[in-house]
ZATITI-956013 format. One record per residue (C-alpha): z, y, x; residue number from 1. Coordinates in steps of 0.02 Angstrom, whole numbers, plus 32768, in hexadecimal, padded with zeros to 4 digits. Layout:
residues N
SITE    zz    yy    xx  num
SITE     Z     Y     X  NUM
...
//
This chain:
residues 436
SITE    zz    yy    xx  num
SITE  F7B1  EBEB  6EB0    1
SITE  F81D  EC95  6E72    2
SITE  F7F5  ECF8  6DDD    3
SITE  F74F  ED3D  6DFF    4
SITE  F75C  EDFD  6E2B    5
SITE  F768  EE2F  6D71    6
SITE  F74C  EEE2  6DAB    7
SITE  F68B  EEB2  6DBC    8
SITE  F66D  EE44  6D1B    9
SITE  F5C0  EE64  6CC1   10
SITE  F578  EE19  6C2A   11
SITE  F4D5  EE2B  6C41   12
SITE  F494  EDA6  6C99   13
SITE  F4C7  ED22  6C40   14
SITE  F478  ECDA  6B8E   15
SITE  F518  ECD5  6B3F   16
SITE  F5CD  ED0C  6B4D   17
SITE  F620  ED40  6C05   18
SITE  F6C4  ECDE  6BE9   19
SITE  F71C  ECF9  6C9C   20
SITE  F7A2  EC7F  6C5B   21
SITE  F718  EBF8  6C3A   22
SITE  F712  EBCF  6CEF   23
SITE  F7AC  EB6B  6CF2   24
SITE  F7C6  EAB3  6CA9   25
SITE  F73A  EA7B  6C39   26
SITE  F718  EB2E  6C08   27
SITE  F760  EB8C  6B61   28
SITE  F76D  EB31  6AB8   29
SITE  F76E  EB9B  6A28   30
SITE  F7A5  EB02  69B6   31
SITE  F7DE  EB08  692C   32
SITE  F7C0  EBB7  6910   33
SITE  F6F8  EB9B  691D   34
SITE  F6E5  EB3D  687E   35
SITE  F6DE  EB98  67E7   36
SITE  F75C  EB48  6773   37
SITE  F7E8  EB61  6814   38
SITE  F7B7  EC03  6836   39
SITE  F7CE  EC3F  677B   40
SITE  F899  EBFF  6790   41
SITE  F8AC  EC4D  683B   42
SITE  F8AB  EBAC  688A   43
SITE  F913  EB51  6810   44
SITE  F8DB  EA83  67FF   45
SITE  F94B  E9F5  6804   46
SITE  F96E  E9F1  673E   47
SITE  F8BD  EA23  6712   48
SITE  F85F  E9A1  66CF   49
SITE  F7CD  E9A2  661A   50
SITE  F767  E928  65CE   51
SITE  F6C5  E9A9  6601   52
SITE  F6D4  E9CB  66B7   53
SITE  F70F  E98E  675D   54
SITE  F7A8  E9B3  67BC   55
SITE  F791  E969  687A   56
SITE  F83D  E9AA  68AF   57
SITE  F887  E940  683B   58
SITE  F831  E890  682D   59
SITE  F8AA  E858  67B4   60
SITE  F855  E8CE  674C   61
SITE  F7C9  E864  670D   62
SITE  F820  E804  66B5   63
SITE  F807  E88F  662B   64
SITE  F74D  E86B  6614   65
SITE  F726  E825  656C   66
SITE  F6C3  E78F  655B   67
SITE  F611  E797  6510   68
SITE  F607  E827  659B   69
SITE  F5B2  E84D  6634   70
SITE  F5E5  E8F5  667C   71
SITE  F592  E950  66F5   72
SITE  F5D6  E9F2  6753   73
SITE  F57C  EA73  67D2   74
SITE  F5A1  EB36  6815   75
SITE  F583  EBB3  6880   76
SITE  F5D0  EC48  68CE   77
SITE  F58C  ECF4  691C   78
SITE  F60C  ED2F  698A   79
SITE  F642  EDE9  69D4   80
SITE  F6A3  EDEB  6A65   81
SITE  F6EC  EE92  6AD7   82
SITE  F719  EE5F  6B80   83
SITE  F7B9  EEE9  6BB6   84
SITE  F7E4  EEFC  6C74   85
SITE  F853  EF9F  6C63   86
SITE  F7EF  F02B  6C50   87
SITE  F742  EF9D  6C59   88
SITE  F6E7  EF48  6BD8   89
SITE  F657  EEFE  6BB0   90
SITE  F61F  EEBE  6AFB   91
SITE  F5C2  EE08  6ACA   92
SITE  F573  EDD1  6A4E   93
SITE  F54B  ECFD  6A39   94
SITE  F52C  EC7B  6997   95
SITE  F531  EBC6  699B   96
SITE  F546  EB2A  691A   97
SITE  F5E8  EAFF  690E   98
SITE  F5FD  EA5B  68B7   99
SITE  F591  E9D7  687C  100
SITE  F5DE  E940  6812  101
SITE  F5E2  E8D7  6781  102
SITE  F65D  E85E  6722  103
SITE  F63E  E7D2  66BD  104
SITE  F6A4  E74D  6662  105
SITE  F6AF  E68F  66A2  106
SITE  F723  E652  6624  107
SITE  F78B  E696  65A2  108
SITE  F821  E6A0  6635  109
SITE  F7B4  E6BA  66B9  110
SITE  F752  E74F  66E3  111
SITE  F6DC  E77D  6783  112
SITE  F6A2  E82F  67BE  113
SITE  F65A  E85C  686E  114
SITE  F605  E8F7  68CC  115
SITE  F5DA  E957  6957  116
SITE  F640  EA10  698F  117
SITE  F632  EA84  6A1D  118
SITE  F6D6  EA48  6A73  119
SITE  F6CD  EAB5  6B11  120
SITE  F65D  EB44  6B66  121
SITE  F632  EB87  6C13  122
SITE  F5E0  EC37  6C2D  123
SITE  F619  ECB0  6CB2  124
SITE  F5D0  ED1F  6D2D  125
SITE  F62D  ED9A  6D9F  126
SITE  F610  EDF9  6E44  127
SITE  F694  EE2E  6EA9  128
SITE  F67E  EE8A  6F62  129
SITE  F6F3  EE85  6FF2  130
SITE  F708  EEC4  70C5  131
SITE  F6CC  EE32  7130  132
SITE  F6EE  EE21  71FA  133
SITE  F69D  EEBC  7246  134
SITE  F6C0  EF26  71B8  135
SITE  F611  EED7  714F  136
SITE  F619  EEC3  7096  137
SITE  F60F  EE08  7037  138
SITE  F5CE  EE1F  6F98  139
SITE  F617  ED64  6F2E  140
SITE  F5C9  ED42  6E8D  141
SITE  F61A  ECD6  6E1F  142
SITE  F5BD  EC6A  6D99  143
SITE  F5DB  EBD1  6D17  144
SITE  F57B  EB92  6C7B  145
SITE  F56F  EAEA  6C14  146
SITE  F5E3  EA9F  6B96  147
SITE  F62B  EA04  6B56  148
SITE  F609  E9C2  6AA2  149
SITE  F66C  E95A  6A40  150
SITE  F637  E8C9  69CE  151
SITE  F6AD  E87B  6953  152
SITE  F6CD  E7D9  68F9  153
SITE  F75F  E7CA  68A2  154
SITE  F79A  E74E  67FD  155
SITE  F838  E78B  6786  156
SITE  F89F  E712  670E  157
SITE  F8ED  E734  666E  158
SITE  F990  E6D0  6666  159
SITE  F9F0  E72E  65DF  160
SITE  F966  E72F  6551  161
SITE  F89E  E70A  6520  162
SITE  F859  E786  64BC  163
SITE  F82F  E826  652C  164
SITE  F883  E87A  64B1  165
SITE  F921  E860  64DA  166
SITE  F9AF  E890  6543  167
SITE  F9D3  E80D  65E0  168
SITE  F9E5  E7D6  6678  169
SITE  F949  E7C7  66FC  170
SITE  F92E  E798  67AD  171
SITE  F8AE  E7B0  680D  172
SITE  F84A  E7B3  68C5  173
SITE  F7C7  E7FC  6923  174
SITE  F773  E7BB  69B3  175
SITE  F73A  E853  6A04  176
SITE  F6A3  E840  6AA4  177
SITE  F69C  E8F3  6B0A  178
SITE  F5EE  E8F6  6B70  179
SITE  F5B3  E97E  6BBC  180
SITE  F578  E9D2  6C8C  181
SITE  F5D0  EA68  6CC1  182
SITE  F58F  EAD7  6D50  183
SITE  F60C  EB53  6DC1  184
SITE  F5B8  EBB2  6E55  185
SITE  F5E9  EC2A  6EDA  186
SITE  F574  EC91  6F39  187
SITE  F588  ECD7  6FC9  188
SITE  F53C  ED7A  700C  189
SITE  F544  EDCC  70B3  190
SITE  F52C  EE8A  70BF  191
SITE  F506  EEED  7151  192
SITE  F50F  EE45  71D1  193
SITE  F490  EE04  724D  194
SITE  F453  ED86  71DA  195
SITE  F426  ED06  726D  196
SITE  F4D5  ECE4  7291  197
SITE  F51B  ED00  71D9  198
SITE  F4A3  ECBE  7141  199
SITE  F4E2  ECCB  7080  200
SITE  F521  EC1F  703F  201
SITE  F548  EBE2  6F8E  202
SITE  F5B5  EB59  6F68  203
SITE  F579  EAF0  6EBF  204
SITE  F5DD  EA69  6E4F  205
SITE  F58E  EA1C  6DBA  206
SITE  F616  E9A7  6D62  207
SITE  F5D8  E924  6CCA  208
SITE  F658  E8F0  6C3A  209
SITE  F647  E85E  6BE1  210
SITE  F6E3  E822  6B96  211
SITE  F73B  E7D7  6B0D  212
SITE  F7E0  E821  6ACB  213
SITE  F840  E7F6  6A31  214
SITE  F8AC  E85A  699B  215
SITE  F909  E80D  6913  216
SITE  F943  E86C  6864  217
SITE  F9B1  E859  67E7  218
SITE  F9CA  E89E  6730  219
SITE  FA33  E893  66AA  220
SITE  FA54  E905  6604  221
SITE  FAF6  E8F5  658E  222
SITE  FAF0  E93E  64EE  223
SITE  FB7D  E9B1  64C9  224
SITE  FB89  E9C1  641B  225
SITE  FADC  E9D7  63B3  226
SITE  FA9E  EA5A  640F  227
SITE  FABB  EA6B  64B0  228
SITE  FAA5  E9F5  6537  229
SITE  FADC  E9E1  65FB  230
SITE  FA63  E9B5  667C  231
SITE  FA7E  E986  6737  232
SITE  FA01  E975  67AD  233
SITE  FA30  E90C  6849  234
SITE  F99F  E8F9  68EB  235
SITE  F9AF  E8A7  6997  236
SITE  F935  E898  6A30  237
SITE  F97A  E836  6AC9  238
SITE  F989  E858  6B64  239
SITE  F8C5  E81D  6BCF  240
SITE  F8A7  E81E  6C78  241
SITE  F7F2  E80D  6C91  242
SITE  F773  E81D  6D10  243
SITE  F6DA  E88D  6D38  244
SITE  F645  E88E  6D9F  245
SITE  F626  E92A  6DFD  246
SITE  F594  E95A  6E79  247
SITE  F5B4  E9D8  6EFF  248
SITE  F539  EA45  6F81  249
SITE  F58E  EAC6  6FEB  250
SITE  F4ED  EB08  705B  251
SITE  F4BA  EBBF  70C1  252
SITE  F3F8  EBE8  70A2  253
SITE  F38F  EC83  70C4  254
SITE  F38E  ED18  707A  255
SITE  F2D1  ED1F  707A  256
SITE  F294  EC9F  7016  257
SITE  F31E  EC49  6FDE  258
SITE  F310  EBC2  7035  259
SITE  F392  EB42  7084  260
SITE  F3CA  EB50  7127  261
SITE  F463  EADB  714E  262
SITE  F4C3  EA69  70D8  263
SITE  F595  EA83  7105  264
SITE  F5B6  E9D8  7069  265
SITE  F5A0  E96D  706C  266
SITE  F593  E932  711B  267
SITE  F521  E8C6  7164  268
SITE  F543  E814  7104  269
SITE  F5B0  E866  7096  270
SITE  F586  E85E  6FD0  271
SITE  F571  E8FF  6F63  272
SITE  F5B7  E896  6ED7  273
SITE  F679  E87F  6EC1  274
SITE  F6F8  E84D  6E3A  275
SITE  F770  E8CF  6DF1  276
SITE  F7E7  E8C7  6D5E  277
SITE  F80E  E921  6CB1  278
SITE  F8BE  E90F  6C72  279
SITE  F8F1  E92F  6BB7  280
SITE  F98A  E93A  6BAE  281
SITE  F9FC  E8DF  6B05  282
SITE  F9DE  E979  6A72  283
SITE  FA4B  E96F  69B8  284
SITE  FA0D  E9D1  692A  285
SITE  FA70  E9DA  687E  286
SITE  FA58  EA3C  67E8  287
SITE  FAA2  EA5A  6747  288
SITE  FA60  EA92  66AD  289
SITE  FAA1  EACE  65F6  290
SITE  FA3E  EADC  6579  291
SITE  FA26  EB16  64D5  292
SITE  F9B4  EA90  6480  293
SITE  F913  EADD  644E  294
SITE  F956  EBA1  6467  295
SITE  F978  EBC0  653C  296
SITE  F9BF  EB7A  65CF  297
SITE  FA39  EB96  6669  298
SITE  FA14  EB3F  6716  299
SITE  FA49  EB46  67B6  300
SITE  FA24  EAF3  6853  301
SITE  FA75  EAE0  6901  302
SITE  FA18  EA76  699C  303
SITE  FA7A  EA4A  6A48  304
SITE  FA30  E9FB  6AE4  305
SITE  FA64  EA02  6B8B  306
SITE  F9D5  EA76  6BBF  307
SITE  F940  EABF  6B82  308
SITE  F8A1  EA5E  6B64  309
SITE  F855  E9FE  6C00  310
SITE  F889  E9FE  6CA3  311
SITE  F815  E9DF  6D1C  312
SITE  F834  E990  6DCC  313
SITE  F7AA  E9A8  6E63  314
SITE  F79F  E904  6EC0  315
SITE  F773  E93F  6F6D  316
SITE  F7ED  E9A2  6FEA  317
SITE  F7E1  EA43  6FFD  318
SITE  F78A  EA4A  6F5F  319
SITE  F6C7  EA8A  6F50  320
SITE  F6F8  EB23  6EF1  321
SITE  F793  EB60  6F59  322
SITE  F84F  EB55  6F04  323
SITE  F85D  EB67  6E40  324
SITE  F8C8  EBFF  6E02  325
SITE  F8D6  EBA0  6D75  326
SITE  F99D  EB40  6D46  327
SITE  F9EE  EAEB  6CC9  328
SITE  FA74  EAF6  6C49  329
SITE  FAB7  EAD8  6B9C  330
SITE  FA2E  EB19  6B22  331
SITE  FA6A  EB31  6A4F  332
SITE  F9E2  EB6A  69B6  333
SITE  FA3A  EBBD  6935  334
SITE  F9E6  EBDE  6896  335
SITE  FA0B  EC08  67E5  336
SITE  F985  EC2D  673A  337
SITE  F98C  EC51  6692  338
SITE  F90C  EC0F  6617  339
SITE  F8DE  EC4A  6558  340
SITE  F886  EBB2  651B  341
SITE  F7E7  EBB2  64AD  342
SITE  F7F6  EB47  6407  343
SITE  F74F  EADB  63F0  344
SITE  F75A  EAFC  6336  345
SITE  F77A  EBAA  6351  346
SITE  F721  EBFE  62B2  347
SITE  F6CA  EC7F  633E  348
SITE  F675  EC6A  63D7  349
SITE  F701  ECC8  642C  350
SITE  F792  EC6C  63EC  351
SITE  F74B  EBC8  6458  352
SITE  F72D  EC26  64EF  353
SITE  F7CD  EC11  6577  354
SITE  F80F  EC88  65D8  355
SITE  F876  EC76  667D  356
SITE  F8D5  ECE1  6703  357
SITE  F918  ECA8  679D  358
SITE  F965  ECD2  6852  359
SITE  F98A  EC6A  6906  360
SITE  F9D0  EC8E  6990  361
SITE  F9CD  EC18  6A47  362
SITE  FA41  EC20  6AC5  363
SITE  FA14  EBEB  6B86  364
SITE  F956  EBE5  6B4B  365
SITE  F93C  EBF9  6C00  366
SITE  F99F  EC0F  6C95  367
SITE  F956  EC54  6D3A  368
SITE  F99C  EC6B  6DF1  369
SITE  F96A  ED25  6E19  370
SITE  F9CD  ED76  6EB9  371
SITE  FA3E  ED0C  6EC5  372
SITE  FA7D  ED00  6E06  373
SITE  FA60  EC94  6D79  374
SITE  FA0F  ECEF  6CE4  375
SITE  FA0F  ECBF  6C42  376
SITE  F98A  ECDB  6BCC  377
SITE  F9A7  ECC5  6B0C  378
SITE  F940  ECE5  6A75  379
SITE  F956  ED30  69BF  380
SITE  F8EC  ED45  6942  381
SITE  F8CE  ED2B  6878  382
SITE  F832  ED07  680F  383
SITE  F80B  ED1E  674A  384
SITE  F78C  ECB1  66E1  385
SITE  F742  EC72  6636  386
SITE  F6F2  EBD8  65FB  387
SITE  F673  EBF2  6583  388
SITE  F633  EB6B  650E  389
SITE  F588  EB37  6503  390
SITE  F52A  EB14  646C  391
SITE  F59E  EA9A  63EA  392
SITE  F5AB  EA14  646B  393
SITE  F654  EA12  64FD  394
SITE  F5E5  EA59  657F  395
SITE  F63B  EAD3  65D7  396
SITE  F5F1  EB81  6648  397
SITE  F66C  EBB9  66B1  398
SITE  F671  EC5F  66FF  399
SITE  F70A  ECAB  6787  400
SITE  F71F  ED3A  67F7  401
SITE  F79E  ED0E  6878  402
SITE  F7D7  ED81  6911  403
SITE  F843  ED55  69B1  404
SITE  F88D  EDAB  6A41  405
SITE  F897  ED3B  6ADC  406
SITE  F8E7  ED86  6B8C  407
SITE  F92A  EE43  6BAB  408
SITE  F8D4  EEE9  6BE6  409
SITE  F92D  EED3  6C90  410
SITE  F8C6  EE30  6CC7  411
SITE  F842  EE21  6C4C  412
SITE  F848  EE11  6B91  413
SITE  F7B6  EDBE  6B1F  414
SITE  F7BF  EDFC  6A6C  415
SITE  F750  EDB8  69EE  416
SITE  F706  EDC8  693C  417
SITE  F6D6  ED24  68F7  418
SITE  F655  ECFD  684E  419
SITE  F640  EC70  681D  420
SITE  F5D1  EC0A  679A  421
SITE  F5CF  EB61  675C  422
SITE  F597  EAEE  66C8  423
SITE  F5E8  EA5C  6694  424
SITE  F576  E9E4  6641  425
SITE  F5CD  E971  65BB  426
SITE  F567  E8ED  656A  427
SITE  F565  E865  6516  428
SITE  F4FB  E7C5  655C  429
SITE  F55A  E733  6536  430
SITE  F54B  E73F  647A  431
SITE  F4F3  E69C  6415  432
SITE  F477  E6F1  6395  433
SITE  F489  E6A4  62E8  434
SITE  F3D6  E6AE  6287  435
SITE  F3EE  E677  61C6  436
//
């Protein structure tokens, strides 16, 4: 459908962000940066694991959950965003729950985790005007809303080593259920034309998502002498082609009372529902970490896929919303982080706090065909944060600040600052108490 007349972009009509890029596919995803544990490291996640937080980006990490423990992890974030298009720009702000997650042991070698995260969001509004027929003006309004949530349930297994404090080989998997509804609409209004012959019209499509995807993970640590450890993390998402249900309507209406005049789609005897598809490509992730035990850690991640996110194919021809400008091509993400590790038995509280900083870059995060040329849209950003122990137990409070820059000013640049907070409660639930 083209790229929505960005010179007329506006934010005031939306309750949340105005995100023009979210019109494509199943919307924009802020993963992994929307979770404070990833935001504070610039998106480094593949070698992250611990007994008192949940890392859904590598399911092998669940194996680090200790025996006799139940972990409940939840977080929220506030995002400040500026959309910039050459000399024009708008500011926006929004807040959301980032995640809800839990983890628990089943046996000494088998751990279970699950939760809910926001997978993607659609939220945009834009207006453009053009000349039509007898030099009259046609006003086009593009708007969309909705999004997709992801519920996950995963298991992880200790292959080498039983004790949660030992370095080991661990593997895991997630079963992820994507669910949500996405609405897109285009409204055409004719200005200065006889409404008897030219009525305003509207195109509307609602997509219902309810699909299962999978991902696999592995983590391994190799001691290097007494004080250093090398860590490796691997993840894999297999290719999936999935059906989704669309409901669409194209109609003209009377300006006076907005009542329906004529239905263009569906035609008589044709159903308004049809089946479209989503495609997820093979996605590989690898992470390396080098740790000075209980002092500091350096870690790096790399991610590779044939394209970014989900590719949507509308199931009718010609397409309800017009030809999409989205194209696909190789996608990669790189991230690097440094962390000063807090010592739990330090003599001062400040010595128990962990501090971190990280940077990331994404190549081919989106590709758009504009004026016959493919525009490759990249992203870069950084993150800072701290993890504060709570009370005398293993519960944690994580604070994060992240910056991300997506796109460019010649097309549209999205700069955002995300403040995140999460609380990870790690309690001893499975202890058999003894009484004298």
